[in-house]
N, C-alpha and C positions, 0 to 999 in steps of 0.2 A: 403423453406422446412418448413413443419408444425412443430410447437413445441409440444412436448408430455409431459404429466404429469411427466415422469421420467427424463426429461431434467433439470439439475440444472438451476436456474434463473441466477446465477452469475458464470462465469468461469474466473479464473485468470491464466495467463501464466507468468512463471518467474522462479527465482532461490530461493530455500529455503536454509537456513543455520542453523547450530548448533550455539548456543550462549553461551559464557562464560562471565558472568557478574560479575565484581569485587564486592566483598562484602562490601568494604569500599572505600571511596573517595580517590583519589590519582592517580599517574601515573601507567602505566602498569607494569613497572619494579619494582615498590614498592608494588605490589599487590600479596598477598600470597594465598588468598581464593577466589574462584569463584563459582557462582551459575550456574549450567547447565540449559540452556533453549533453546528456539527456535526462529528463526528469518527469515529474508528474506522478503523484502517489500511486495511482492505479496502474500506470504504465510500468513503474518500478515493480509493483507487486506481480504483475503477470510475467515479467521477465524473470523475476526470482523464482516463480513457480515453474517456469519452463526450464531454468537451469538446475532445478531440483528434480527434474524428471517428469513433470506433468505435461500433458498436451494442453495448449492454452490459446485463447483468442482474445481479441480486444474489440470493444465497441466504443467508437468515438467519432468526433468530427475534427478534421484538421484543415488548415488552409492549403490551397494548391500553390504553395510558395516554397522557397528553398528550405525553410525550416520544416514544413510539413513533409516535404520529400525526404529530408534527412531522417525524420522519425519513421516514416514508412520503410525506408531502407534498413533502419535499425531492427524493427520488428521482424522483417523478413530474414535478416541475418540470424536472428535469435530463434527462428522457427515458430514465431507467433502468427496465428491465423489472422489475416487482415481483411478477410472477406467482407466484414461489416464495418470497416473504417470508411466514413464518408469524406470525400475530398471536396471542399467548398471553394468554388471559383472566386478569386478575389479576397478570400479570407486570410487574416493575419494570425498565424499560429502564435500562441502565447510563449513567453520566455521569462526567465528569472535569473537573478544574480545571487551567488553565494559568497559570503565573506566568513572567514574563520577567525576565532579569537582564543585559541589554545585549549588543550584538554578535550578536543573533540567538539567544542562549542561552536555554533555557527548561527548566522542570521541570513534572512532572505529579503530581497527586493524584487517585486514582481512587476511585469508589464504584460497583463493578461486581459484587461478590460475589453469586452466585445470579442473575445476569442471564439473561433468556430465551436469549440466544445461547450461554451456557455449557451449556445443556441441548440444544443441537443433537445429533442422533444420526444414524446411517446412514439410518434411515427417512426423514429430512427431505431427503435428497439426491435430487433428481429425476434419475434416471439418463438419461432421454431428453433432458433439457436439457443435461446435461454432455456426453453423446455428440454432441449436435447443435451444440455450441459449437466455435469454433476454438481457444480458449484458456481454460483454467481457472486462476484465480489464488487462492492461499491463503497463509496467514501462520502463523508460529510462535506468534503470540498466540492464534490460534484453537485450536492444539494445547495451549496452556498453561492456558486458562481452565476446562477441564473434561475429564474422561476421555472422556465421550461425544462431546464436540465434537472431540476428537482422533481418535476412531474415525470420526466423520463425515468429517473431512478425509482420512484414509487411504482411506476408501471412495470418496470423490469422485476421488481420484488413481487408484485402481484402475480405475474406470469410464472416466476420461479416457484412461489408457494403453491400455485394451482397445479404444478406439474412435478412436484417432489424434488425440485432442484434446491440444494442447500443454499442458504444466503449467508454470506460472510460480510461483515460490516466493520469498517474502521472509522470512528467518528472524525479523526483528523481535524479537530476543532481549530479553526483559525479566526480569532476574534476580529481581525481586521476585515474579514470578508462579509460578515453579517451581524445584525443586532443580537446581543446575547439572549434575549428572551425568545426570539424566533429560533436561534440555533439550539437552545436547550430543548424547546418543544419538539423540533423536527428530529434532532438526534436521539432523544430518549424514546420518542415514538418509534423511530426506525429500529432502535435496539430491541424493542419488543417484537418486531417482525422478523428478526434475524435468528439464525441458528447459532452462528459464531459471532461474538462481539469482541473487538480487539482494540480497546482504548489504551492510551498511555496514562501514567499516573497524573501528570500535570493537567491534562485536559479533563481527566476524570474528576479531579478536585474542583476545577472550575465549573463543570457541568452539574455536579451533585451537591456542591457546597460542603463536602466532607473532607477530612484531612487524612485519617488513618487509611492506609492502603486496603486493609481488610474490609473497612466500611464502604469504601469506594467500590470494591469488587462486589460486595453484597448488593449495593444499590443497583448495579447493572444486572446482576443475576436475578433480582426480583422482577425485572422487566419481562423475563420469560425465556431468554435464549438458553439453549441446552449447554452451551459452553462459552465461558468468558475467559479471555487471557489478558491480564492487566500487565502491560509492559512498563518496567521500572528502570530501564537503562542498566547502570552498573549494579543494581540490586536484583537483577534477574526478572522473573515473571511469576505472577501469582495466577494459578489456573483454578477455575471453579467449574466443576462438573458434577451433576447429580448430587448437590449438597456437600460435596467434598472439596476442600481447598488444598492445593499442592503448590509448594514454592519450588521453582526451577531456578537454580543459581545462574548467575551470569558466567560467560566464558571469558577468562582473562586475556586481554589484548592491550596493546599500546595504541590508543585511538588517535587518528589523524583527522578524520572528518566523519561526523555522524549522520550526514545527509542520507536519507533513505533507509536508515537501519530498521526503522519500524515497518516500512513497506516490505523490506526483505524478509523480516519475521513473518509477516502476513502470507507472503507467497510461499515461503518454505514450509510454513505450518500447514497450509492448505494442501500442498503437494504431498506431504508425508501422511496426512490424514487420509487422503484419497487413495494412497498406496497401501493402506491397511495398518499404519502405526496407531497405537493408542494415543489419546490426547497428550499424555505425559511424555511419551516417546517423541511425538511430533514436536512438542514444545522444546524438548532438549535439543533436538536437531536444529530447530528454528532459532533458538538462542545463539547457538554457535554460528549459524549463517549470518545472523544480524551482527554479531561481534566482528566477524571477518570483514563485513562490509565497511566497518569504520576504520580499517587499516590502510585505506587509500582515499584519495580525493574524489569527489563526485558521487552521484547517486547510482549510476549503472555500472561503470567500469569495475568497481570492486565487488559487485555481487558474486558470491562464490558459486561454483558448480558443485554438484552432488559429491564428486570424488574429493574435492577440497574440504568440504564439511566433514566427510567421514574420516579423512586423514587427520584433521584437527581434533576430532573427537577421540581418536586413538592415541594422541600424543600423551606420554606419561606426565603426570603432574600438571596438566593443563597448559603445557608449553605452547606458545603461540608462534605463528610464522613471523618473519620480519615484516615491518610495514611495507605496503606496496608503494611503488613510486607514483 
């Protein structure tokens, strides 16, 4: 199918969530004040891609409730195409709580069972939109939250591959969501169908049973994707392309909250690749974007725009901006 100027470059399929981020460090039961925000890995990714200059659209189901309407308003403010967002009457949009424990460490508590997005099905996938995009992004979380959602993800991948649309995949392995044997089988199979695979080191170790980052990287590369970016937090990124491995160092910042940093990397990386950057150039840009995301609380608010990333890249000696409030 021919791509048209109106087709978003990046399409993400998955589950959005409302975020309640604790104002102070500590355990959830000791937290009294929360900042309302937005999350969901694929929603974060598509917003990051948009802020890095790519046209972008989102494929999902939300409740026709206050939380769903808030998310819809967010995407429209960000310029994300919402043509294929299904609003489910009576549906309860999922949410999660974030607590922080110093040095950018955080934990999550979810209330998402039975969310509209968990009922995504192959019929919800707009085949013409997937075929018209340049890149489809999906996540292991989408495959974990429901059987029909997993089927929808695989259907979207089939449509993308049949039409020359690149497939970007972040395993985003969450052990609490599904049995490890099923997760490992589904994620590794999907990695073999993708063009870009974007795991982090912790989940890579769990999924492959390997410890050394280069071994983990090679295990994903053997599945067949043309490009693997292994995200290692403060140790940067290992990039594997065409049999060659490149390490991209981290960008130094003082972290406040690492929520969504990996998702920001995914979106920024995709946007720069589609704009013509080499994989190494795109990874350098995306590493900076991900680092800047950690300088403020919440998943979406701190996602930097293209000019902020370029400004940070040009600071001598890796000087970082002051933490965002």
